[in-house]
VEXKELO-834437 format. One line per 10 residues: number of its first residue (from 0); their letters; for each residue x, y, z of N, C-alpha, C, O. Coordinates in nm, 2 decimals, always signed. Layout:
! residues N
NUM> a> X,Y,Z,X,Y,Z,X,Y,Z,X,Y,Z; ... .
This chain:
! residues 143
0> mtykegykfe> -19.78,+7.39,+8.71,-19.73,+7.27,+8.66,-19.84,+7.17,+8.65,-19.93,+7.16,+8.74; -19.84,+7.10,+8.55,-19.94,+6.99,+8.52,-19.87,+6.86,+8.54,-19.75,+6.85,+8.52; -19.95,+6.76,+8.59,-19.90,+6.62,+8.61,-19.95,+6.53,+8.52,-20.07,+6.54,+8.47; -19.87,+6.43,+8.48,-19.93,+6.32,+8.41,-20.01,+6.24,+8.49,-19.99,+6.22,+8.61; -20.12,+6.19,+8.44,-20.21,+6.10,+8.50,-20.16,+5.96,+8.52,-20.13,+5.89,+8.42; -20.14,+5.91,+8.64,-20.10,+5.77,+8.66,-20.20,+5.67,+8.64,-20.32,+5.70,+8.62; -20.16,+5.55,+8.64,-20.26,+5.44,+8.63,-20.34,+5.43,+8.75,-20.29,+5.45,+8.86; -20.46,+5.39,+8.73,-20.55,+5.35,+8.85,-20.54,+5.20,+8.87,-20.50,+5.13,+8.78; -20.57,+5.15,+8.99,-20.55,+5.01,+9.01,-20.63,+4.93,+8.91,-20.57,+4.83,+8.86; -20.75,+4.97,+8.87,-20.83,+4.89,+8.77,-20.77,+4.88,+8.63,-20.80,+4.79,+8.55 .
10> dlsvgmthqt> -20.67,+4.98,+8.61,-20.62,+4.99,+8.48,-20.49,+4.89,+8.47,-20.44,+4.87,+8.36; -20.44,+4.84,+8.58,-20.32,+4.76,+8.59,-20.36,+4.61,+8.56,-20.47,+4.57,+8.57; -20.25,+4.55,+8.50,-20.26,+4.40,+8.50,-20.13,+4.33,+8.51,-20.03,+4.39,+8.48; -20.13,+4.21,+8.56,-20.01,+4.14,+8.57,-19.94,+4.12,+8.43,-20.00,+4.07,+8.34; -19.81,+4.15,+8.43,-19.73,+4.14,+8.31,-19.69,+4.28,+8.25,-19.61,+4.29,+8.16; -19.77,+4.39,+8.30,-19.73,+4.52,+8.25,-19.59,+4.54,+8.28,-19.55,+4.50,+8.39; -19.52,+4.63,+8.20,-19.38,+4.65,+8.22,-19.35,+4.80,+8.18,-19.43,+4.86,+8.10; -19.25,+4.85,+8.23,-19.20,+4.98,+8.19,-19.05,+4.97,+8.21,-19.00,+4.91,+8.30; -18.96,+5.04,+8.11,-18.83,+5.04,+8.12,-18.78,+5.18,+8.09,-18.83,+5.25,+8.01; -18.67,+5.22,+8.16,-18.60,+5.34,+8.14,-18.45,+5.31,+8.12,-18.40,+5.21,+8.17 .
20> vhtitendid> -18.36,+5.40,+8.07,-18.22,+5.39,+8.05,-18.16,+5.51,+8.09,-18.21,+5.62,+8.06; -18.05,+5.50,+8.18,-17.97,+5.60,+8.24,-17.83,+5.58,+8.23,-17.78,+5.47,+8.24; -17.74,+5.69,+8.19,-17.60,+5.68,+8.20,-17.55,+5.74,+8.32,-17.59,+5.86,+8.35; -17.48,+5.67,+8.41,-17.42,+5.73,+8.53,-17.31,+5.82,+8.49,-17.21,+5.78,+8.42; -17.32,+5.95,+8.55,-17.22,+6.05,+8.53,-17.15,+6.09,+8.66,-17.20,+6.06,+8.77; -17.03,+6.15,+8.64,-16.98,+6.20,+8.78,-17.07,+6.30,+8.84,-17.08,+6.31,+8.96; -17.13,+6.38,+8.76,-17.23,+6.48,+8.82,-17.33,+6.42,+8.90,-17.37,+6.46,+9.01; -17.39,+6.31,+8.84,-17.49,+6.23,+8.92,-17.44,+6.19,+9.05,-17.52,+6.20,+9.15; -17.32,+6.14,+9.06,-17.26,+6.09,+9.18,-17.24,+6.20,+9.28,-17.27,+6.19,+9.40; -17.19,+6.32,+9.22,-17.17,+6.44,+9.31,-17.30,+6.49,+9.37,-17.31,+6.51,+9.49 .
30> lfaqvsgdrn> -17.40,+6.51,+9.28,-17.53,+6.55,+9.33,-17.59,+6.46,+9.43,-17.65,+6.50,+9.53; -17.59,+6.32,+9.40,-17.63,+6.23,+9.51,-17.56,+6.23,+9.63,-17.62,+6.22,+9.74; -17.44,+6.25,+9.63,-17.35,+6.26,+9.76,-17.40,+6.39,+9.84,-17.43,+6.39,+9.96; -17.42,+6.49,+9.76,-17.47,+6.62,+9.83,-17.60,+6.60,+9.89,-17.62,+6.65,+10.00; -17.70,+6.54,+9.83,-17.84,+6.52,+9.88,-17.84,+6.42,+10.00,-17.89,+6.44,+10.11; -17.77,+6.30,+9.97,-17.77,+6.20,+10.07,-17.68,+6.22,+10.18,-17.70,+6.17,+10.29; -17.57,+6.29,+10.17,-17.47,+6.30,+10.26,-17.37,+6.19,+10.27,-17.28,+6.19,+10.35; -17.38,+6.09,+10.17,-17.29,+5.98,+10.15,-17.18,+6.02,+10.08,-17.19,+6.03,+9.95; -17.06,+6.05,+10.14,-16.94,+6.10,+10.07,-16.83,+5.99,+10.08,-16.71,+6.02,+10.09; -16.87,+5.86,+10.08,-16.77,+5.76,+10.09,-16.67,+5.77,+9.98,-16.71,+5.79,+9.86 .
40> plhmdeefak> -16.54,+5.77,+10.01,-16.44,+5.79,+9.91,-16.45,+5.69,+9.79,-16.41,+5.72,+9.68; -16.50,+5.58,+9.81,-16.52,+5.48,+9.71,-16.61,+5.54,+9.59,-16.60,+5.50,+9.48; -16.69,+5.64,+9.63,-16.77,+5.70,+9.52,-16.71,+5.83,+9.48,-16.73,+5.88,+9.36; -16.63,+5.89,+9.57,-16.59,+6.03,+9.55,-16.45,+6.05,+9.51,-16.42,+6.15,+9.44; -16.36,+5.96,+9.55,-16.21,+5.98,+9.53,-16.15,+5.87,+9.44,-16.13,+5.75,+9.48; -16.11,+5.91,+9.32,-16.05,+5.81,+9.23,-15.93,+5.74,+9.28,-15.92,+5.62,+9.26; -15.84,+5.81,+9.35,-15.72,+5.75,+9.41,-15.75,+5.65,+9.51,-15.69,+5.54,+9.52; -15.85,+5.68,+9.60,-15.89,+5.58,+9.70,-15.95,+5.46,+9.64,-15.92,+5.35,+9.68; -16.03,+5.48,+9.54,-16.11,+5.39,+9.47,-16.02,+5.28,+9.39,-16.05,+5.16,+9.37; -15.91,+5.34,+9.34,-15.82,+5.26,+9.27,-15.75,+5.15,+9.36,-15.70,+5.04,+9.31 .
50> qtqfgqriah> -15.75,+5.17,+9.48,-15.69,+5.08,+9.58,-15.79,+4.97,+9.63,-15.75,+4.87,+9.70; -15.91,+4.98,+9.59,-16.02,+4.89,+9.63,-16.03,+4.77,+9.53,-15.96,+4.76,+9.42; -16.12,+4.67,+9.57,-16.14,+4.56,+9.48,-16.19,+4.61,+9.34,-16.18,+4.55,+9.24; -16.26,+4.73,+9.35,-16.33,+4.77,+9.22,-16.22,+4.84,+9.12,-16.24,+4.84,+9.00; -16.12,+4.89,+9.17,-16.02,+4.95,+9.09,-16.05,+5.09,+9.04,-15.96,+5.15,+8.97; -16.17,+5.14,+9.07,-16.22,+5.27,+9.02,-16.34,+5.31,+9.10,-16.40,+5.24,+9.17; -16.39,+5.44,+9.07,-16.50,+5.49,+9.16,-16.63,+5.41,+9.11,-16.64,+5.37,+8.99; -16.72,+5.38,+9.21,-16.85,+5.33,+9.17,-16.96,+5.42,+9.21,-16.94,+5.51,+9.29; -17.07,+5.40,+9.16,-17.19,+5.48,+9.19,-17.25,+5.43,+9.32,-17.24,+5.31,+9.34; -17.30,+5.51,+9.39,-17.38,+5.47,+9.51,-17.49,+5.37,+9.47,-17.56,+5.38,+9.37 .
60> galtasyisg> -17.51,+5.25,+9.55,-17.61,+5.16,+9.52,-17.74,+5.23,+9.53,-17.83,+5.20,+9.44; -17.76,+5.32,+9.62,-17.90,+5.39,+9.64,-17.93,+5.49,+9.52,-18.04,+5.52,+9.49; -17.82,+5.54,+9.46,-17.84,+5.62,+9.33,-17.90,+5.53,+9.23,-18.01,+5.55,+9.19; -17.84,+5.42,+9.20,-17.89,+5.33,+9.10,-18.02,+5.29,+9.14,-18.11,+5.29,+9.05; -18.06,+5.25,+9.26,-18.19,+5.20,+9.30,-18.29,+5.31,+9.28,-18.41,+5.29,+9.26; -18.24,+5.45,+9.30,-18.34,+5.55,+9.28,-18.41,+5.56,+9.15,-18.52,+5.62,+9.14; -18.35,+5.50,+9.05,-18.41,+5.49,+8.92,-18.54,+5.41,+8.92,-18.63,+5.43,+8.85; -18.54,+5.31,+9.01,-18.67,+5.23,+9.03,-18.78,+5.32,+9.08,-18.90,+5.30,+9.04; -18.74,+5.40,+9.18,-18.84,+5.49,+9.24,-18.90,+5.58,+9.13,-19.01,+5.62,+9.14; -18.81,+5.63,+9.04,-18.85,+5.72,+8.93,-18.95,+5.65,+8.84,-19.05,+5.72,+8.80 .
70> ilgndlpgpg> -18.93,+5.53,+8.81,-19.04,+5.46,+8.74,-19.17,+5.46,+8.81,-19.28,+5.49,+8.76; -19.16,+5.41,+8.94,-19.28,+5.38,+9.02,-19.37,+5.51,+9.04,-19.49,+5.51,+9.03; -19.30,+5.62,+9.05,-19.36,+5.75,+9.07,-19.41,+5.83,+8.95,-19.50,+5.91,+8.95; -19.35,+5.79,+8.84,-19.37,+5.87,+8.72,-19.45,+5.79,+8.60,-19.52,+5.84,+8.52; -19.42,+5.65,+8.61,-19.46,+5.58,+8.49,-19.56,+5.46,+8.52,-19.67,+5.46,+8.47; -19.51,+5.37,+8.60,-19.58,+5.24,+8.63,-19.57,+5.22,+8.77,-19.46,+5.17,+8.81; -19.66,+5.24,+8.85,-19.80,+5.28,+8.82,-19.81,+5.43,+8.79,-19.91,+5.47,+8.73; -19.72,+5.51,+8.84,-19.72,+5.66,+8.82,-19.77,+5.74,+8.93,-19.78,+5.70,+9.04; -19.80,+5.87,+8.89,-19.84,+5.97,+9.00,-19.96,+5.92,+9.07,-20.05,+5.86,+9.02; -19.95,+5.94,+9.20,-20.06,+5.90,+9.29,-20.03,+5.77,+9.36,-20.09,+5.74,+9.46 .
80> sifvglnmrf> -19.93,+5.69,+9.31,-19.90,+5.56,+9.38,-19.81,+5.59,+9.50,-19.74,+5.69,+9.50; -19.82,+5.51,+9.59,-19.74,+5.51,+9.72,-19.65,+5.40,+9.73,-19.69,+5.29,+9.74; -19.52,+5.43,+9.74,-19.41,+5.33,+9.76,-19.43,+5.27,+9.91,-19.41,+5.35,+10.00; -19.46,+5.15,+9.93,-19.47,+5.09,+10.07,-19.37,+4.99,+10.11,-19.35,+4.96,+10.22; -19.29,+4.95,+10.00,-19.19,+4.84,+10.04,-19.09,+4.82,+9.92,-19.12,+4.84,+9.80; -18.97,+4.78,+9.96,-18.87,+4.75,+9.86,-18.78,+4.65,+9.91,-18.72,+4.68,+10.02; -18.76,+4.54,+9.84,-18.67,+4.43,+9.89,-18.58,+4.41,+9.76,-18.62,+4.37,+9.65; -18.45,+4.44,+9.78,-18.36,+4.44,+9.68,-18.22,+4.38,+9.71,-18.17,+4.38,+9.83; -18.16,+4.33,+9.61,-18.02,+4.28,+9.63,-17.93,+4.35,+9.53,-17.95,+4.35,+9.41; -17.82,+4.41,+9.59,-17.71,+4.46,+9.50,-17.62,+4.35,+9.45,-17.56,+4.28,+9.53 .
90> rrpvyigsev> -17.60,+4.33,+9.33,-17.53,+4.21,+9.27,-17.40,+4.25,+9.21,-17.31,+4.16,+9.21; -17.38,+4.37,+9.16,-17.25,+4.41,+9.10,-17.24,+4.56,+9.11,-17.34,+4.63,+9.12; -17.11,+4.61,+9.11,-17.10,+4.76,+9.11,-17.15,+4.83,+8.97,-17.16,+4.76,+8.87; -17.17,+4.95,+8.98,-17.21,+5.04,+8.86,-17.10,+5.14,+8.85,-17.08,+5.21,+8.95; -17.04,+5.15,+8.74,-16.93,+5.24,+8.72,-16.97,+5.37,+8.65,-17.07,+5.36,+8.58; -16.89,+5.48,+8.67,-16.92,+5.61,+8.59,-16.92,+5.56,+8.44,-16.83,+5.48,+8.40; -17.01,+5.62,+8.37,-17.02,+5.59,+8.23,-17.11,+5.47,+8.19,-17.14,+5.45,+8.07; -17.15,+5.40,+8.30,-17.23,+5.27,+8.27,-17.37,+5.31,+8.22,-17.43,+5.41,+8.28; -17.42,+5.24,+8.13,-17.57,+5.26,+8.09,-17.65,+5.16,+8.17,-17.64,+5.04,+8.17; -17.73,+5.22,+8.25,-17.82,+5.13,+8.34,-17.96,+5.11,+8.29,-18.03,+5.21,+8.27 .
100> ivkvevtemk> -18.00,+4.99,+8.26,-18.13,+4.96,+8.20,-18.22,+4.92,+8.33,-18.20,+4.82,+8.40; -18.32,+5.00,+8.35,-18.41,+4.98,+8.47,-18.54,+4.93,+8.43,-18.61,+4.98,+8.34; -18.59,+4.82,+8.48,-18.72,+4.76,+8.44,-18.79,+4.73,+8.56,-18.74,+4.69,+8.66; -18.93,+4.74,+8.54,-19.03,+4.70,+8.65,-19.14,+4.62,+8.57,-19.17,+4.65,+8.46; -19.19,+4.52,+8.64,-19.30,+4.45,+8.59,-19.40,+4.40,+8.70,-19.36,+4.34,+8.80; -19.53,+4.43,+8.67,-19.63,+4.40,+8.76,-19.63,+4.24,+8.77,-19.63,+4.17,+8.67; -19.62,+4.20,+8.89,-19.63,+4.04,+8.91,-19.74,+4.00,+9.00,-19.77,+3.88,+9.00; -19.81,+4.08,+9.07,-19.91,+4.05,+9.16,-20.00,+4.17,+9.19,-19.95,+4.29,+9.20; -20.12,+4.14,+9.20,-20.23,+4.25,+9.24,-20.32,+4.20,+9.34,-20.38,+4.10,+9.33; -20.33,+4.28,+9.45,-20.43,+4.25,+9.56,-20.53,+4.36,+9.57,-20.49,+4.47,+9.60 .
110> ergnrvtlkv> -20.66,+4.33,+9.56,-20.76,+4.43,+9.57,-20.77,+4.49,+9.71,-20.80,+4.61,+9.72; -20.74,+4.42,+9.81,-20.76,+4.47,+9.94,-20.64,+4.57,+9.95,-20.52,+4.53,+9.94; -20.67,+4.69,+9.97,-20.56,+4.80,+9.98,-20.50,+4.85,+9.86,-20.41,+4.93,+9.86; -20.55,+4.80,+9.74,-20.50,+4.83,+9.61,-20.35,+4.81,+9.61,-20.28,+4.90,+9.56; -20.30,+4.69,+9.65,-20.15,+4.66,+9.66,-20.11,+4.60,+9.54,-20.19,+4.52,+9.48; -20.00,+4.64,+9.49,-19.93,+4.60,+9.36,-19.79,+4.55,+9.40,-19.72,+4.63,+9.47; -19.75,+4.44,+9.35,-19.61,+4.40,+9.36,-19.55,+4.40,+9.23,-19.61,+4.35,+9.13; -19.42,+4.46,+9.22,-19.35,+4.46,+9.09,-19.22,+4.40,+9.10,-19.14,+4.43,+9.19; -19.17,+4.32,+9.00,-19.04,+4.27,+8.99,-18.96,+4.40,+8.95,-19.00,+4.47,+8.86; -18.84,+4.42,+9.01,-18.76,+4.54,+8.97,-18.62,+4.49,+8.95,-18.57,+4.40,+9.01 .
120> scsvdgkaai> -18.56,+4.56,+8.85,-18.42,+4.53,+8.82,-18.34,+4.65,+8.75,-18.39,+4.73,+8.67; -18.22,+4.65,+8.78,-18.12,+4.74,+8.71,-18.01,+4.66,+8.66,-17.94,+4.58,+8.73; -17.99,+4.68,+8.53,-17.88,+4.58,+8.47,-17.78,+4.68,+8.39,-17.81,+4.79,+8.34; -17.65,+4.62,+8.37,-17.55,+4.69,+8.30,-17.50,+4.58,+8.21,-17.47,+4.47,+8.26; -17.48,+4.62,+8.08,-17.43,+4.51,+7.98,-17.49,+4.38,+7.99,-17.42,+4.28,+7.97; -17.63,+4.37,+8.02,-17.70,+4.25,+8.03,-17.68,+4.17,+8.16,-17.73,+4.06,+8.16; -17.61,+4.23,+8.26,-17.58,+4.16,+8.39,-17.65,+4.24,+8.49,-17.65,+4.36,+8.49; -17.72,+4.16,+8.58,-17.79,+4.23,+8.69,-17.70,+4.31,+8.79,-17.60,+4.26,+8.83; -17.75,+4.44,+8.81,-17.67,+4.52,+8.91,-17.75,+4.52,+9.04,-17.69,+4.52,+9.14; -17.89,+4.52,+9.03,-17.98,+4.52,+9.13,-18.09,+4.43,+9.08,-18.13,+4.44,+8.96 .
130> sgeamvmvps> -18.15,+4.35,+9.18,-18.27,+4.28,+9.15,-18.35,+4.28,+9.28,-18.30,+4.28,+9.39; -18.49,+4.27,+9.26,-18.57,+4.27,+9.38,-18.72,+4.28,+9.35,-18.77,+4.23,+9.24; -18.79,+4.34,+9.44,-18.94,+4.35,+9.45,-18.98,+4.47,+9.52,-18.93,+4.50,+9.62; -19.08,+4.54,+9.45,-19.12,+4.66,+9.51,-19.28,+4.64,+9.54,-19.34,+4.57,+9.46; -19.33,+4.70,+9.64,-19.47,+4.70,+9.67,-19.52,+4.86,+9.67,-19.45,+4.95,+9.72; -19.63,+4.88,+9.60,-19.68,+5.00,+9.60,-19.83,+4.99,+9.62,-19.89,+4.89,+9.59; -19.90,+5.10,+9.67,-20.04,+5.12,+9.68,-20.08,+5.21,+9.57,-20.03,+5.32,+9.55; -20.19,+5.16,+9.50,-20.23,+5.25,+9.38,-20.37,+5.30,+9.41,-20.45,+5.22,+9.46; -20.40,+5.43,+9.37,-20.53,+5.47,+9.38,-20.63,+5.41,+9.28,-20.59,+5.37,+9.16; -20.75,+5.39,+9.33,-20.86,+5.35,+9.24,-20.93,+5.46,+9.17,-20.92,+5.57,+9.21 .
140> rda> -21.01,+5.42,+9.07,-21.08,+5.53,+9.00,-21.17,+5.60,+9.09,-21.20,+5.72,+9.07; -21.23,+5.53,+9.19,-21.32,+5.58,+9.28,-21.27,+5.68,+9.38,-21.34,+5.76,+9.44; -21.13,+5.68,+9.40,-21.08,+5.76,+9.50,-21.08,+5.91,+9.48,-21.03,+5.98,+9.57 .
């Protein structure tokens, strides 16, 4: 297997962005429940979910947030980067069939430790579902 080359610290700059789009499926929720062990009926049982404030099943918040990790590990900064922190807020539910737009933007760079801070968000229909900040350590060209 070959891996895509990730950005090196020296190649990054404040303002760089990356975006992906994902549509939440029942299979995504089932697989995430299997991997995480989170089988909350709010995610798994339509009849239960109908009785809640949401009126239907919702995706796990951590499933939606995992798309942020996908960008950080695959695209910006990409392979070789190390996730060291995440501060986020869940703003609204994400339903099955929702198209989730996931964005990251480099907002700060610190040479000491090659630390990069990124603004992160997941939105559905132009409304924030998740917002926050991620911190990663990025390898340098000399590493």
